[in-house]
C-alpha positions as CSV (number, residue, x, y, z in Angstrom):
1,X,-16.3,4.7,-23.0
2,X,-13.8,7.3,-22.0
3,X,-14.5,7.0,-18.2
4,X,-14.0,3.3,-18.4
5,X,-10.6,3.9,-20.1
6,X,-9.5,6.3,-17.4
7,X,-10.5,3.7,-14.8
8,X,-8.4,1.1,-16.5
9,X,-5.4,3.4,-16.7
10,X,-5.7,4.3,-13.0
11,X,-6.0,0.6,-12.1
12,X,-3.0,-0.3,-14.1
13,X,-1.0,2.6,-12.5
14,X,-2.0,1.4,-9.0
15,X,-0.9,-2.2,-9.9
16,X,2.5,-0.9,-11.1
17,X,3.0,1.2,-8.0
18,X,2.2,-1.8,-5.7
19,X,4.5,-4.0,-7.7
20,X,7.3,-1.5,-7.2
21,X,6.4,-1.3,-3.5
22,X,6.7,-5.1,-3.3
23,X,9.9,-5.2,-5.2
24,X,11.7,-2.4,-3.3
25,X,10.0,-1.8,0.0
26,X,8.9,-5.3,0.9
27,X,12.0,-7.1,-0.3
28,X,13.0,-8.8,3.0
29,X,9.6,-9.4,4.5
30,X,7.0,-12.1,4.2
31,X,5.1,-10.1,1.6
32,X,8.0,-10.1,-0.9
33,X,6.2,-12.6,-3.1
34,X,2.6,-11.6,-2.2
35,X,-0.1,-10.7,-4.7
36,X,-1.4,-7.2,-5.0
37,X,-4.7,-8.0,-3.3
38,X,-2.8,-9.4,-0.3
39,X,-0.7,-6.3,0.0
40,X,-3.8,-4.2,-0.2
41,X,-5.6,-6.2,2.4
42,X,-2.7,-6.4,4.9
43,X,-1.1,-3.0,4.5
44,X,-3.5,-0.5,2.9
45,X,-6.9,-1.4,4.3
46,X,-6.0,-0.3,7.8
47,X,-7.1,2.7,9.9
48,X,-4.2,5.0,10.6
49,X,-3.7,8.6,11.6
50,X,-1.4,10.5,9.2
51,X,0.3,13.7,10.3
52,X,2.3,15.6,7.7
53,X,4.7,18.5,8.1
54,X,7.0,20.2,5.6
55,X,9.7,17.6,6.0
56,X,8.2,14.4,7.6
57,X,5.1,12.2,7.4
58,X,4.1,10.2,10.5
59,X,1.8,7.2,10.3
60,X,0.3,6.2,13.6
61,X,-1.5,2.8,13.6
62,X,-3.5,1.4,16.4
63,X,-1.6,-0.7,19.0
64,X,-4.0,-3.7,18.3
65,X,-3.1,-3.9,14.6
66,X,-2.5,-7.7,13.9
67,X,0.3,-7.2,11.4
68,X,2.1,-4.5,13.3
69,X,5.5,-6.3,13.2
70,X,5.4,-6.4,9.4
């Protein structure tokens, strides 16, 4: 019972974070009114190389990514 409750909390937090991303970060894009599953499919389910330093984070996507302009 407790593990299921933690899973529901994490799912709710993820939904709130993606809603904030949509409201703030995707305001002037075609995903401004998209559902959470669409944002997850188009933006988060991609292969990327992430390099992090003390001050910056670089995200390198493949050049053949279909939604690269987004």
